[in-house]
C-alpha positions as CSV (number, residue, x, y, z in Angstrom):
1,M,83.5,15.7,-46.8
2,R,83.3,12.0,-46.0
3,I,85.8,12.6,-43.2
4,N,83.7,15.4,-41.7
5,K,80.6,13.2,-41.8
6,T,82.5,10.3,-40.1
7,A,83.8,12.6,-37.4
8,L,80.3,14.0,-36.9
9,F,78.9,10.5,-36.6
10,L,81.5,9.5,-34.0
11,Q,80.9,12.7,-32.0
12,R,77.2,12.0,-32.0
13,L,77.8,8.4,-31.1
14,V,79.8,9.4,-28.0
15,I,78.0,12.5,-27.0
16,E,74.4,11.6,-27.7
17,R,74.1,7.8,-27.7
18,L,76.9,6.1,-25.7
19,H,75.2,6.6,-22.4
20,R,72.4,4.4,-23.6
21,L,74.8,1.5,-24.1
22,L,76.2,2.2,-20.6
23,A,72.7,2.0,-19.2
24,I,72.3,-1.4,-20.8
25,I,75.6,-2.6,-19.3
26,V,74.4,-1.5,-15.8
27,V,71.1,-3.4,-16.3
28,L,73.1,-6.5,-17.3
29,Q,75.0,-6.3,-14.1
30,L,71.8,-5.9,-12.1
31,I,70.1,-8.9,-13.5
32,Q,73.1,-11.1,-12.6
33,C,71.5,-11.3,-9.1
34,F,69.1,-13.8,-10.6
35,A,71.8,-16.0,-12.2
36,D,70.9,-19.0,-10.1
37,I,67.1,-18.4,-10.4
38,W,66.3,-17.7,-14.0
39,W,66.3,-20.3,-16.7
40,E,69.0,-20.2,-19.4
41,E,66.3,-19.5,-21.9
42,T,65.4,-16.3,-20.0
43,Y,68.9,-15.0,-20.1
44,A,69.2,-15.9,-23.8
45,I,66.1,-13.9,-24.6
46,I,67.1,-10.9,-22.5
47,Y,70.6,-10.9,-23.8
48,G,69.3,-11.0,-27.4
49,T,66.8,-8.3,-26.9
50,L,69.3,-6.0,-25.2
51,T,71.8,-6.6,-28.0
52,V,69.2,-5.4,-30.5
53,A,68.5,-2.5,-28.2
54,A,72.1,-1.5,-28.0
55,I,72.5,-1.6,-31.8
56,T,69.4,0.5,-32.4
57,E,70.2,3.0,-29.7
58,L,73.7,3.5,-31.0
59,L,72.7,3.8,-34.7
60,F,69.7,6.2,-34.3
61,T,69.5,9.4,-32.3
62,R,65.9,10.3,-32.7
63,G,62.7,8.4,-33.3
64,F,62.4,6.8,-29.9
65,L,59.0,5.3,-30.6
66,W,60.3,3.5,-33.7
67,R,63.4,2.2,-31.9
68,F,61.2,0.9,-29.1
69,I,58.8,-0.9,-31.4
70,V,61.8,-2.6,-33.1
71,Q,63.1,-3.7,-29.7
72,I,59.7,-5.1,-28.7
73,V,59.4,-7.0,-31.9
74,A,62.9,-8.4,-31.3
75,A,61.9,-9.5,-27.8
76,L,58.9,-11.3,-29.2
77,V,61.0,-13.0,-31.9
78,F,63.6,-14.2,-29.3
79,I,60.8,-15.4,-27.0
80,W,59.1,-17.3,-29.8
81,Y,62.5,-18.8,-30.8
82,K,63.9,-19.7,-27.4
83,A,60.8,-20.4,-25.2
84,P,58.9,-23.7,-25.5
85,V,55.9,-22.3,-27.3
86,D,53.4,-24.6,-28.9
87,W,51.1,-23.3,-31.6
88,G,47.4,-24.1,-30.8
89,G,45.9,-22.9,-34.0
90,W,43.7,-19.9,-34.8
91,P,40.3,-19.5,-33.2
92,V,37.3,-21.0,-35.0
93,S,35.7,-17.6,-35.1
94,W,37.0,-14.2,-34.2
95,R,33.4,-13.3,-33.2
96,D,33.3,-16.0,-30.5
97,W,34.7,-14.3,-27.5
98,D,35.4,-17.6,-25.6
99,A,37.4,-19.0,-28.5
100,V,39.4,-15.7,-28.9
101,R,40.0,-15.6,-25.1
102,H,41.2,-19.3,-25.2
103,F,43.4,-18.5,-28.2
104,L,45.0,-15.5,-26.4
105,T,45.3,-17.2,-23.0
106,F,46.8,-20.4,-24.4
107,H,49.5,-18.6,-26.3
108,V,50.2,-15.7,-23.9
109,D,50.5,-18.1,-21.0
110,Q,53.4,-19.8,-22.8
111,L,55.2,-16.5,-23.0
112,H,55.1,-16.1,-19.2
113,P,57.4,-15.1,-17.5
114,F,59.7,-14.3,-20.4
115,Y,58.0,-11.3,-21.8
116,E,57.5,-9.6,-18.3
117,L,61.2,-10.1,-17.5
118,T,62.4,-9.0,-20.9
119,L,60.1,-6.0,-21.0
120,G,61.2,-5.0,-17.5
121,A,64.9,-5.2,-18.4
122,L,64.3,-3.2,-21.6
123,L,62.3,-0.5,-19.7
124,A,65.0,-0.4,-17.0
125,A,67.7,0.3,-19.6
126,H,65.6,3.2,-21.0
127,V,64.8,4.7,-17.6
128,L,68.4,4.6,-16.5
129,A,69.5,6.2,-19.8
130,W,66.9,8.9,-19.4
131,A,67.8,9.5,-15.8
132,G,71.5,9.7,-16.5
133,R,71.4,12.6,-19.1
134,N,73.3,14.9,-16.8
135,R,76.0,14.6,-14.1
136,S,73.7,14.5,-11.1
137,G,71.4,12.0,-12.8
138,T,74.4,9.8,-13.7
139,I,75.8,9.8,-10.1
140,S,72.3,9.0,-8.8
141,V,71.9,6.0,-11.2
142,I,75.4,4.6,-10.4
143,M,75.0,5.1,-6.7
144,A,71.6,3.5,-6.6
145,S,72.9,0.5,-8.7
146,I,75.8,0.0,-6.4
147,L,73.6,0.3,-3.3
148,T,71.2,-2.3,-4.8
149,M,74.0,-4.7,-5.6
150,A,75.7,-4.3,-2.2
151,T,72.3,-4.9,-0.5
152,V,71.7,-8.1,-2.4
153,D,75.2,-9.2,-1.9
154,S,74.8,-8.8,1.9
155,Y,71.4,-10.4,2.3
156,F,71.6,-13.3,-0.1
157,A,74.1,-16.1,-0.9
158,L,75.6,-14.3,-3.8
159,S,79.0,-12.9,-4.6
160,L,78.5,-9.7,-6.7
161,W,81.8,-7.9,-6.1
162,H,82.8,-8.3,-9.8
163,N,79.4,-6.9,-10.9
164,I,79.9,-3.9,-8.6
165,A,83.3,-3.3,-10.1
166,W,81.8,-3.3,-13.6
167,I,79.1,-0.8,-12.5
168,V,81.8,1.5,-11.0
169,A,83.8,1.4,-14.3
170,T,80.7,2.0,-16.3
171,G,79.8,4.9,-14.1
172,L,83.3,6.5,-14.7
173,V,82.9,6.2,-18.4
174,W,79.4,7.6,-18.2
175,L,80.7,10.7,-16.3
176,V,83.3,11.2,-18.9
177,V,80.6,11.2,-21.6
178,V,78.5,13.7,-19.6
179,H,81.5,15.9,-19.1
180,L,82.2,15.9,-22.8
181,R,78.6,16.8,-23.6
182,Q,78.8,19.8,-21.2
183,L,82.1,20.8,-22.6
184,Q,80.7,20.9,-26.1
185,A,77.7,23.0,-25.0
186,R,79.6,25.5,-22.7
187,H,83.0,25.7,-24.3
188,P,82.7,25.0,-28.1
189,D,86.1,26.3,-28.8
190,S,87.7,24.0,-26.3
191,W,85.6,21.1,-27.7
192,D,86.8,21.8,-31.2
193,H,90.5,21.7,-30.1
194,L,89.8,18.5,-28.2
195,A,88.0,16.9,-31.1
196,E,91.2,17.4,-33.2
197,R,93.3,15.4,-30.7
198,P,90.9,12.9,-29.1
199,L,93.7,10.5,-28.0
200,E,94.8,13.1,-25.4
201,L,91.6,12.3,-23.5
202,I,90.9,8.7,-24.6
203,V,94.3,7.3,-23.5
204,P,94.5,8.6,-19.9
205,A,90.7,8.0,-19.3
206,T,90.9,4.4,-20.6
207,L,94.0,3.8,-18.5
208,I,92.5,5.1,-15.3
209,I,89.2,3.3,-15.8
210,G,90.9,0.1,-16.8
211,V,93.1,0.1,-13.6
212,V,90.0,0.7,-11.5
213,L,88.2,-2.2,-13.2
214,V,91.1,-4.6,-12.9
215,M,91.7,-3.7,-9.3
216,G,88.1,-4.3,-8.5
217,I,88.0,-7.7,-10.1
218,I,91.2,-9.1,-8.6
219,M,90.5,-7.6,-5.2
220,P,90.6,-10.4,-2.6
221,R,87.6,-11.0,-0.4
222,V,88.2,-9.5,3.1
223,P,86.6,-10.5,6.4
224,V,83.3,-8.9,7.3
225,L,83.8,-6.1,9.8
226,L,80.2,-5.2,10.4
227,E,77.0,-7.2,10.2
228,D,74.2,-5.9,7.9
229,P,71.5,-3.8,9.7
230,Y,68.8,-6.5,9.2
231,T,70.9,-9.1,11.1
232,I,71.9,-6.7,13.8
233,L,68.2,-5.7,14.3
234,M,66.9,-9.3,14.4
235,E,69.6,-10.5,16.7
236,A,69.0,-7.6,19.0
237,Q,65.4,-8.7,19.3
238,G,66.4,-12.2,20.1
239,H,65.5,-13.7,16.7
240,K,67.6,-16.2,14.9
241,V,68.6,-15.2,11.3
242,A,68.4,-18.1,9.0
243,N,71.5,-18.9,7.0
244,A,70.7,-18.5,3.3
245,G,73.9,-19.7,1.9
246,G,74.6,-23.0,3.4
247,E,77.0,-24.2,6.1
248,G,80.5,-22.9,6.5
249,G,82.0,-26.2,7.5
250,V,85.7,-26.4,8.4
251,L,88.0,-23.5,8.5
252,I,90.7,-23.0,5.9
253,S,93.6,-20.6,6.7
254,S,97.1,-20.0,5.7
255,S,98.4,-21.8,8.7
256,G,96.5,-24.9,7.8
257,S,94.8,-25.1,11.2
258,S,91.1,-25.3,11.3
259,G,91.0,-23.5,14.5
260,N,92.6,-20.3,13.3
261,K,90.5,-17.2,14.2
262,G,91.8,-15.0,11.5
263,S,90.2,-14.3,8.1
264,S,89.3,-17.9,7.5
265,L,86.9,-18.9,4.8
266,S,84.4,-21.7,4.7
267,G,85.3,-24.8,2.8
268,Y,86.3,-28.5,3.1
269,S,89.5,-29.2,5.0
270,R,91.3,-32.5,5.7
271,D,92.6,-31.1,9.1
272,D,90.1,-31.7,11.9
273,K,92.6,-31.9,14.8
274,E,91.2,-28.6,16.2
275,I,87.7,-27.4,15.6
276,G,86.2,-24.1,16.7
277,G,86.9,-20.4,16.1
278,G,84.9,-18.7,13.3
279,F,84.9,-18.2,9.6
280,Q,83.5,-16.1,6.7
281,F,81.3,-17.6,4.0
282,D,82.9,-18.3,0.7
283,Y,80.3,-18.8,-2.0
284,S,82.6,-19.9,-4.8
285,P,81.3,-23.1,-6.5
286,V,83.1,-26.4,-5.8
287,M,81.1,-28.9,-7.9
288,T,77.7,-29.6,-9.5
289,I,75.9,-32.8,-8.8
290,T,73.1,-34.2,-11.0
291,T,71.3,-36.6,-8.8
292,S,68.1,-38.7,-8.6
293,Q,67.7,-37.9,-4.9
294,R,68.5,-34.8,-2.9
295,S,71.2,-35.8,-0.4
296,Y,74.0,-34.7,1.8
297,W,77.4,-35.5,0.1
298,R,79.5,-37.4,2.6
299,G,83.3,-37.4,2.3
300,E,84.9,-38.7,5.5
301,T,84.1,-40.0,8.9
302,K,86.1,-39.6,12.2
303,A,85.8,-41.7,15.3
304,V,88.5,-40.5,17.8
305,Y,87.4,-37.4,19.8
306,T,90.4,-35.7,21.6
307,G,88.6,-32.9,23.4
308,K,89.8,-30.4,20.8
309,G,88.9,-32.1,17.6
310,W,88.8,-35.4,15.6
311,G,91.3,-38.0,14.5
312,D,91.2,-41.5,12.9
313,V,91.3,-44.8,14.6
314,K,94.9,-46.2,14.7
315,G,95.1,-49.6,13.2
316,G,91.5,-49.4,12.0
317,T,89.9,-51.1,9.0
318,P,92.4,-50.9,6.1
319,F,91.6,-49.3,2.8
320,E,91.0,-51.7,-0.2
321,P,92.0,-50.9,-3.8
322,Y,89.1,-50.3,-6.1
323,H,88.9,-49.9,-9.9
324,P,86.0,-47.7,-11.2
325,S,83.5,-50.1,-12.8
326,N,79.8,-50.4,-13.5
327,E,80.0,-54.1,-12.5
328,T,82.0,-54.3,-9.2
329,S,80.2,-53.3,-6.1
330,L,81.9,-51.8,-3.0
331,P,81.5,-53.9,0.2
332,L,80.3,-52.7,3.5
333,L,81.6,-53.6,7.0
334,P,79.5,-54.9,8.6
335,E,77.2,-55.9,5.7
336,R,73.8,-54.3,5.7
337,P,71.2,-56.7,7.0
338,S,69.0,-58.2,4.3
339,G,65.8,-56.9,5.9
340,V,66.8,-53.2,5.5
341,E,65.1,-51.5,2.6
342,T,67.4,-49.3,0.4
343,K,67.0,-46.9,-2.5
344,E,69.4,-46.5,-5.4
345,V,70.7,-43.0,-5.9
346,V,72.6,-42.1,-9.0
347,Q,74.8,-39.1,-9.0
348,T,77.0,-37.4,-11.7
349,V,79.6,-35.1,-10.1
350,N,81.4,-32.4,-12.1
351,I,84.2,-30.7,-10.2
352,Q,84.3,-26.9,-10.9
353,R,87.5,-26.1,-9.1
354,K,91.0,-26.8,-10.4
355,D,92.3,-27.7,-7.0
356,K,93.5,-31.3,-6.3
357,I,91.2,-33.3,-4.1
358,S,91.8,-36.3,-1.9
359,V,88.3,-37.9,-1.5
360,L,85.3,-38.4,-3.6
361,F,81.9,-37.4,-2.4
362,S,78.6,-39.3,-2.6
363,A,75.2,-39.8,-1.1
364,G,75.4,-42.3,1.7
365,P,77.7,-45.2,1.2
366,A,78.9,-45.5,-2.4
367,S,78.1,-48.7,-4.2
368,K,79.7,-48.3,-7.6
369,I,81.9,-45.6,-9.1
370,S,82.4,-45.2,-12.8
371,E,83.3,-42.8,-15.6
372,L,86.0,-41.2,-13.5
373,T,87.8,-38.4,-15.5
374,S,91.1,-37.1,-14.2
375,D,94.3,-35.7,-15.6
376,A,96.4,-38.1,-13.4
377,K,94.2,-41.3,-13.6
378,P,94.6,-41.9,-9.8
379,A,94.0,-45.2,-8.1
380,L,91.0,-45.4,-5.7
381,Q,90.9,-46.9,-2.3
382,W,87.7,-47.8,-0.3
383,N,87.3,-48.1,3.4
384,P,84.2,-50.4,3.9
385,E,83.8,-49.4,7.6
386,E,84.2,-45.7,7.3
387,W,82.4,-45.5,3.9
388,E,85.2,-43.4,2.5
389,V,86.5,-43.3,-1.1
390,K,90.0,-41.7,-1.3
391,L,92.5,-41.2,-4.0
392,N,95.9,-42.8,-3.5
393,K,97.3,-39.3,-4.0
394,P,95.6,-35.9,-4.5
395,A,94.7,-35.2,-8.1
396,R,92.6,-32.9,-10.2
397,V,89.3,-34.7,-10.9
398,E,86.9,-33.4,-13.6
399,S,83.9,-35.7,-13.2
400,Y,82.7,-39.1,-12.0
401,T,79.5,-41.1,-11.7
402,V,78.6,-42.8,-8.4
403,V,75.7,-45.1,-7.4
404,S,74.7,-45.2,-3.8
405,Q,72.5,-47.6,-1.9
406,V,70.9,-45.3,0.7
407,A,68.9,-46.9,3.6
408,V,65.2,-46.1,3.9
409,I,64.5,-44.9,7.5
410,D,61.8,-47.0,9.1
411,E,61.4,-45.2,12.4
412,A,58.9,-47.8,13.8
413,K,61.5,-50.6,13.2
414,L,64.4,-48.5,14.6
415,R,62.5,-48.0,17.8
416,Q,62.6,-51.7,18.3
417,L,66.3,-52.0,17.8
418,P,69.2,-51.5,20.2
419,A,72.0,-49.1,19.3
420,A,74.6,-51.6,20.4
421,A,74.9,-55.3,21.2
422,Q,77.5,-57.5,22.8
423,D,77.7,-59.8,19.8
424,S,77.8,-57.0,17.2
425,E,79.7,-57.6,14.0
426,L,81.0,-54.1,14.4
427,N,83.7,-53.2,16.9
428,I,81.7,-50.5,18.7
429,E,84.5,-49.5,21.1
430,P,85.9,-46.7,18.9
431,Y,82.4,-45.3,18.6
432,L,81.9,-45.1,22.3
433,Q,85.3,-43.6,23.1
434,L,85.5,-40.4,25.1
435,P,88.6,-38.7,26.6
436,D,89.2,-39.3,30.3
437,G,89.0,-35.6,30.9
438,T,85.5,-35.2,29.4
439,P,83.7,-33.0,32.0
440,Q,81.0,-34.7,34.1
441,R,78.4,-31.9,33.4
442,V,78.5,-32.9,29.7
443,R,77.5,-36.5,30.6
444,D,74.9,-35.3,33.1
445,L,73.3,-33.1,30.5
446,A,73.1,-36.0,28.0
447,E,71.5,-38.2,30.7
448,A,69.0,-35.5,31.6
449,Q,67.9,-35.0,28.0
450,T,67.4,-38.7,27.3
451,A,66.1,-40.0,30.7
452,A,62.4,-39.9,29.6
453,F,62.9,-42.1,26.6
454,A,62.9,-45.9,26.6
455,N,64.5,-46.8,23.3
456,D,67.8,-45.7,21.7
457,Y,66.3,-44.2,18.6
458,D,64.2,-41.7,20.6
459,K,67.1,-40.9,22.7
460,A,69.2,-40.0,19.7
461,K,66.3,-37.9,18.3
462,A,65.9,-36.2,21.7
463,L,69.6,-35.1,21.6
464,E,69.2,-33.9,18.1
465,T,66.1,-31.8,18.9
466,Y,67.7,-30.4,22.1
467,L,70.8,-29.1,20.2
468,R,68.7,-27.8,17.3
469,E,66.3,-25.9,19.5
470,T,68.5,-24.7,22.3
471,Y,71.7,-23.2,20.7
472,P,71.7,-20.5,18.0
473,Y,73.7,-20.8,14.9
474,S,76.6,-18.4,14.4
475,N,79.6,-18.6,12.0
476,T,81.5,-16.2,14.3
477,P,80.9,-17.4,17.8
478,D,82.3,-15.4,20.7
479,V,85.2,-17.7,21.6
480,S,86.4,-15.2,24.2
481,K,83.8,-16.8,26.5
482,Q,85.6,-20.2,26.4
483,Q,87.3,-21.3,29.6
484,S,87.0,-25.1,29.3
485,K,89.7,-27.0,27.4
486,D,87.1,-29.3,26.0
487,V,85.4,-27.8,23.0
488,V,82.1,-29.6,23.6
489,D,81.9,-28.5,27.2
490,A,82.8,-24.9,26.1
491,F,80.1,-24.9,23.5
492,L,77.3,-26.3,25.7
493,F,78.0,-24.2,28.8
494,E,80.1,-21.2,27.9
495,I,80.0,-20.1,24.2
496,K,76.4,-21.4,23.7
497,E,76.5,-20.6,20.0
498,G,78.3,-21.9,17.0
499,Y,78.2,-23.7,13.6
500,C,78.0,-27.2,12.4
501,D,81.2,-28.5,13.8
502,Y,80.1,-27.5,17.3
503,F,76.7,-29.1,16.9
504,S,77.7,-32.3,15.3
505,T,80.7,-32.9,17.7
506,S,78.5,-32.2,20.7
507,F,75.9,-34.6,19.4
508,V,78.4,-37.4,19.1
509,V,79.9,-36.8,22.5
510,M,76.5,-36.6,24.2
511,A,75.3,-39.8,22.3
512,R,78.4,-41.7,23.4
513,S,77.8,-40.5,27.0
514,V,74.5,-42.4,27.1
515,G,75.9,-45.5,25.4
516,L,74.9,-44.8,21.7
517,P,77.8,-45.6,19.3
518,A,78.2,-42.6,17.1
519,R,80.7,-41.1,14.6
520,W,81.4,-37.7,13.1
521,V,80.8,-37.2,9.4
522,K,81.9,-34.3,7.2
523,G,81.2,-33.4,3.6
524,Y,78.8,-31.0,2.0
525,A,75.2,-30.1,2.4
526,S,72.9,-30.5,-0.6
527,G,73.8,-27.2,-2.2
528,Y,71.5,-25.1,-4.3
529,D,69.3,-26.2,-7.3
530,P,68.8,-23.0,-9.4
531,S,65.5,-24.3,-10.8
532,D,63.9,-24.7,-7.3
533,L,62.5,-21.2,-7.2
534,E,61.2,-21.4,-10.8
535,R,59.4,-24.6,-9.9
536,S,58.0,-23.5,-6.6
537,G,54.5,-22.5,-7.6
538,P,53.3,-19.2,-6.0
539,R,56.8,-18.5,-4.8
540,G,58.4,-18.6,-8.2
541,F,57.6,-18.6,-11.9
542,G,56.8,-22.3,-12.6
543,P,54.4,-25.0,-11.8
544,G,56.3,-26.4,-8.8
545,R,58.8,-29.3,-8.4
546,E,57.1,-32.4,-9.6
547,D,59.8,-34.8,-8.2
548,K,59.2,-35.1,-4.5
549,N,62.7,-36.8,-4.1
550,G,64.4,-33.5,-5.1
551,A,66.0,-34.9,-8.2
552,G,67.9,-32.2,-10.1
553,T,71.3,-30.5,-10.6
554,Y,72.7,-29.0,-7.4
555,T,75.5,-26.4,-7.3
556,V,77.7,-27.1,-4.2
557,R,79.8,-24.2,-2.9
558,N,82.5,-23.8,-0.3
559,A,79.8,-22.3,1.9
560,D,78.0,-25.7,1.8
561,A,80.8,-27.5,3.5
562,H,79.1,-29.2,6.5
563,S,79.4,-31.8,9.2
564,W,76.7,-34.0,10.8
565,A,76.6,-37.3,12.8
566,E,75.6,-41.0,12.5
567,V,74.5,-43.5,15.1
568,Y,74.8,-47.2,14.7
569,F,71.7,-49.4,15.3
570,E,72.2,-53.2,15.5
571,G,70.3,-54.9,12.7
572,Y,70.0,-51.7,10.6
573,G,73.4,-50.0,10.3
574,W,74.5,-46.3,10.5
575,I,71.7,-43.7,10.6
576,P,72.4,-40.0,10.0
577,F,71.2,-37.2,12.4
578,E,71.2,-33.4,11.8
579,P,71.8,-31.5,15.1
580,T,72.5,-28.2,13.5
581,G,69.6,-25.8,13.5
582,G,68.4,-24.4,10.2
583,F,69.4,-27.4,8.2
584,S,67.2,-30.2,6.8
585,L,68.8,-33.6,6.4
586,P,67.4,-35.3,3.3
587,V,66.1,-38.6,4.6
588,I,64.2,-41.3,2.7
589,Y,61.2,-42.7,4.4
590,P,59.0,-45.7,3.5
591,D,56.3,-44.9,1.0
592,N,53.5,-45.7,3.4
593,A,55.0,-43.9,6.4
594,P,54.0,-40.3,7.3
595,E,56.8,-37.8,7.4
596,P,57.9,-36.5,10.8
597,E,56.2,-33.3,11.9
598,E,59.4,-31.3,11.9
599,L,60.1,-32.1,8.2
600,A,56.5,-31.8,7.2
601,T,56.3,-28.2,8.5
602,E,59.3,-27.2,6.5
603,A,57.9,-28.5,3.2
604,I,56.5,-26.0,0.7
605,A,52.8,-26.6,0.4
606,E,51.7,-27.7,-3.0
607,P,49.0,-25.4,-4.5
608,T,45.5,-26.9,-5.0
609,D,44.0,-27.1,-8.4
610,E,41.7,-24.2,-7.4
611,A,44.6,-22.1,-6.3
612,E,46.5,-22.9,-9.5
613,G,43.5,-21.9,-11.5
614,K,43.2,-18.6,-9.7
615,E,46.9,-17.9,-10.2
616,E,46.8,-18.7,-13.9
617,S,43.7,-16.5,-14.4
618,N,44.9,-13.7,-12.2
619,W,48.5,-13.1,-13.3
620,I,47.3,-11.6,-16.6
621,V,45.2,-9.1,-14.7
622,I,48.0,-8.3,-12.3
623,T,50.5,-7.9,-15.1
624,T,48.2,-5.7,-17.1
625,A,47.4,-3.6,-14.0
626,A,51.1,-3.2,-13.2
627,I,51.9,-2.1,-16.8
628,G,48.9,0.3,-16.8
629,A,50.0,1.8,-13.5
630,L,53.5,2.3,-14.9
631,L,52.1,4.0,-18.0
632,V,49.9,6.3,-15.9
633,A,52.7,7.2,-13.6
634,G,54.9,7.9,-16.7
635,G,52.2,10.1,-18.2
636,I,51.9,12.1,-15.0
637,V,55.6,12.6,-14.8
638,Y,55.7,13.6,-18.4
639,L,52.9,16.2,-18.0
640,L,54.6,17.6,-14.9
641,L,57.8,18.0,-16.8
642,R,56.0,19.7,-19.7
643,L,54.2,22.0,-17.3
644,R,57.5,23.1,-15.9
645,D,59.6,23.3,-19.0
646,G,57.3,24.7,-21.7
647,G,54.1,24.1,-23.6
648,A,51.7,24.5,-20.8
649,G,54.3,26.2,-18.7
650,F,52.2,29.3,-18.4
651,A,49.6,27.5,-16.3
652,W,52.2,26.0,-14.1
653,R,53.9,29.4,-13.5
654,K,50.5,31.0,-12.9
655,F,49.8,28.4,-10.2
656,R,53.2,28.7,-8.7
657,F,53.4,32.5,-8.6
658,Y,49.8,33.1,-7.7
659,G,49.4,36.7,-6.3
660,S,52.6,38.0,-7.9
661,T,52.7,40.7,-10.7
662,P,54.2,39.8,-14.1
663,D,57.3,41.9,-13.4
664,Q,57.9,40.2,-10.0
665,R,57.7,36.9,-11.7
666,V,60.2,38.0,-14.3
667,I,62.7,39.0,-11.6
668,R,62.2,35.6,-9.8
669,E,62.6,33.7,-13.0
670,M,65.8,35.6,-13.7
671,E,67.2,34.6,-10.3
672,R,66.4,31.0,-11.1
673,L,68.1,31.3,-14.5
674,V,71.2,32.7,-12.9
675,V,71.3,29.7,-10.5
676,F,70.9,27.4,-13.4
677,L,73.7,29.0,-15.3
678,H,75.9,28.9,-12.2
679,R,75.4,25.1,-12.1
680,R,76.5,25.0,-15.8
681,G,79.7,26.7,-15.0
682,L,78.7,30.3,-16.0
683,R,79.5,32.2,-12.8
684,R,78.5,35.7,-12.0
685,E,81.4,37.7,-10.6
686,A,80.8,39.6,-7.4
687,N,81.8,43.0,-8.9
688,E,79.6,42.5,-12.1
689,T,76.2,44.0,-12.7
690,M,73.5,41.8,-14.3
691,R,74.1,43.5,-17.6
692,E,77.8,42.9,-17.6
693,S,77.3,39.2,-16.7
694,V,74.6,38.6,-19.3
695,T,76.6,40.4,-21.9
696,R,79.7,38.3,-21.2
697,W,77.7,35.1,-21.3
698,G,76.1,36.1,-24.6
699,G,79.5,36.8,-26.1
700,K,80.6,33.4,-25.1
701,F,77.7,31.6,-26.9
702,S,77.1,33.5,-30.2
703,S,74.1,31.3,-31.0
704,L,72.4,32.3,-27.8
705,R,73.3,36.0,-27.9
706,A,69.9,37.1,-29.0
707,D,68.2,35.1,-26.2
708,F,70.5,36.5,-23.6
709,D,69.9,40.0,-24.9
710,N,66.1,39.4,-24.9
711,A,66.1,38.1,-21.4
712,L,68.2,41.0,-20.2
713,Y,66.0,43.5,-21.9
714,H,62.8,42.2,-20.2
715,F,64.5,41.8,-16.9
716,E,65.7,45.4,-16.8
717,H,62.3,46.7,-17.7
718,A,60.7,44.6,-15.0
719,R,63.4,45.5,-12.4
720,Y,63.5,49.2,-13.1
721,G,60.1,49.9,-14.7
722,Q,57.4,51.9,-12.9
723,N,54.5,49.6,-13.5
724,S,53.6,46.0,-12.8
725,G,54.3,44.8,-16.3
726,N,52.1,42.5,-18.5
727,E,51.8,38.9,-19.4
728,Q,53.4,39.4,-22.9
729,R,56.6,40.6,-21.3
730,L,56.6,37.6,-18.9
731,Q,56.0,35.2,-21.9
732,A,58.8,36.8,-23.9
733,F,61.2,36.4,-21.0
734,T,60.1,32.8,-20.4
735,D,60.7,31.9,-24.1
736,A,64.2,33.4,-24.0
737,A,65.1,31.6,-20.7
738,T,63.7,28.3,-22.0
739,N,65.8,28.5,-25.1
740,I,68.9,29.1,-23.0
741,R,68.1,26.2,-20.7
742,K,67.5,23.8,-23.6
743,A,70.8,24.8,-25.2
744,L,72.9,24.4,-22.1
């Protein structure tokens, strides 16, 4: 007897309840889209609540209201445990509405946004489980989920391929469960035989689904063949589509050439001899950087432009050995003038990839490096002129801490300084070098863009602005337009689109054409701080970023690999410039100096106190209204289903078949029942009469034989009778048909 009960429990677990767990798995994959946006506490609360939901849904078949109450209570417990909730005490009097309102607002505000997100995930799991009760519903749920994930993957800087593979595997399991449920209802004898030998189904099904899942997870990323519809539409209208994922940087390919035009992926490369071509974005993480100031993370500089790419100065400043220390500072060549204000930026870098690296990355010139953790304990070398920290040999580095002294950009002072001087401490010749074959039209364009400016700083800013505003960004420029052998000439006059390498190289060449010593820099853009959206006031879930310097922990991906430029100003040093449109170079300005208009317009406006007050007071109303609308919509859908399926079905049918006699309605309902049975696998043969078909179906399902006979009896009287029938006959037929539908 115990074995029978166990077998019955397992059957119910698979047939009646397993799809609820599968719905929760789908929801978990869907919320992975917000992995870089939500707080860790949010995920902990949602995971805990959905775990409780999975347990209750698997243990209990009926009593949805009680299960849902338990799940809501679990959500509140997890929120109270994980969220930073402070107890403000009970109201002085429950009759004082202001005190009660303050009590509720004070405590409910602290649960925001946790309870909305948790309740949304919980309701989504129940809705998906309800929608996937049959085969068509299951297919709709899985296809909608895949389409959602594919859309998000296309439009945002996220890689969701593994999540899509999990949804596909879950959908296959779900379809198996639905098939077993239909098999049990339609073919009980076959189900009984299968239940005696379950391994005959479980083993091949598990094997096939496992192979699909593994293949989906290990599938390599392929080049994009078609742009998404949004990008195609915007570009067709002449609009530039902003890059949401960061710069692509230098190409990486199997051949090792950065100019390869194949299925190259974005990333940091040591080979810059040839730039150009195109690449596809790779959003895999490289490192996380916890910093006191948002910055670009420089790796190397290049000075020799060949017309095709970049190289190092032969016989340049040699590297000096350096031992990581909190005491020893790295020298600069030339030394930074004493009148230049600097700001100390502290960074802790954690390398995520297991690949060996050759250089360390930092904000501006590194001053001190300490706490270097590596499996090989490599020696470090420092180039004081190029501001480059390299390892004596490539090694796997886990983490390190670096302190940088970043120059504060005083634009008023820079406008008074020359970019080069005859008695400069720096040998500026390598930074004015251009190949003999540099086309004259490149030099003429640079002269034309800077002719109206009297000082070197404004000339450099003019070149920066010209490139940013004239040429569109593209990670797949049409290189078939290139005729010139010089990559800058081809970009400016033939291709006229490109990514950072094109922009930064063109800036350096144009700057040198007008006598500005410049060099090419490569590294990584700032990356992405997951907490930014949560702190961004009306655009997120939090009160806004309090630190205007952008302090935080940034995730830097291969797609953030980037290149920019620096110009040397006598009496100040190297100053960075960002000629690539769509990117904002983090620059430190004096405290009393207004920010440039270009940067000011890109900043997110801080909400006023009045706006914050309105937001805090209105979100409760908005949330309540949204929940109320969902409940009303759910109630309407429920009533419509009840009207169609039973209970008040008489009123629905009366409205639908207005003007028809009761017998005519019986005949039409019989036709609908036959169509329904056909979808359930009970086909009516072409040579069979209605009586023969119904009798055969009734013999197949002994528990429904009386309902089939009842339906046939009233149908034949309606079909062959001499009068119009009556409502009692219609109701009797409807009851029999409803019983058949519910059972099948």
